[in-house]
N, C-alpha and C positions, 0 to 999 in steps of 0.2 A: 472476400476482402474484409478484414476486421475493422473495428472502430478506430484503432490506433492509426492504421494506414489512412483512414479517411480524414484524420486530423482532429480527433476529439481533444479537448483541453483538459488540463489537470483539474482534479476534483477538489483540491484544497482551496479554501476561501482566500480570495485575494491573489490568486495565481492565474496568469493568463498564458503560461507556456504550454506547448503541445505535450501530450502524454507520451511516455516511452514504454511504460508497463501498466498492466492491470492486475489487480489481485482481488480476491473475494472480500466482501465487507466484514465477514466473520474473522478472517485472518488479520485484517487491518485493525479491528477493534480490540483483539487480544493483545496486540503489540504495545498498547499504551504509548503512542507516539506523542500525544499532546496536540496533534494537528486536528483542526476542525474541517469537516468536508461540507461542501455546498448542499448536496442533497443525498439522502440515504437511498441506496439502491443495491442490487445484487453484486455489482462490481464497483471498485474504486480505481480510478485512473490517476496515475502519478507521473509527474515530470521527473527528470533525472535527479534533481537535487532533493525532492521530497521522497523519491524512492530510496536514496542513500540514507535519509533519516529513518525511514521505515526499516531498512536492513539493520541499521545500528540498534534500533529499539527491539527488534525481534530476535537478535542474535542470542541473547541470554535465554529467551523463551525456547528457542529451538534446541539449545544445548540441554536444557532441563528435560525437555520431552525425549530427547535421544537417550539421556541417562536413565529415564524412567523405563523405557522399553528394553534397555540392556539388562536391567536388574531382574 
């Protein structure tokens, strides 16, 4: 059983909602979301709304990485 099923909370400061997804800290820091997290660890746990913000911020980064590998 993973931490999300156990009911871990969102890692963003000021958010008490339950986490829906977890991503690595390295991926989260590359995305430049502007969100501050409570504690630095190997994984960042995000609720649904903060995960959407992360996806929007990392969309351009993923596209650029894909183009780099194609060339």
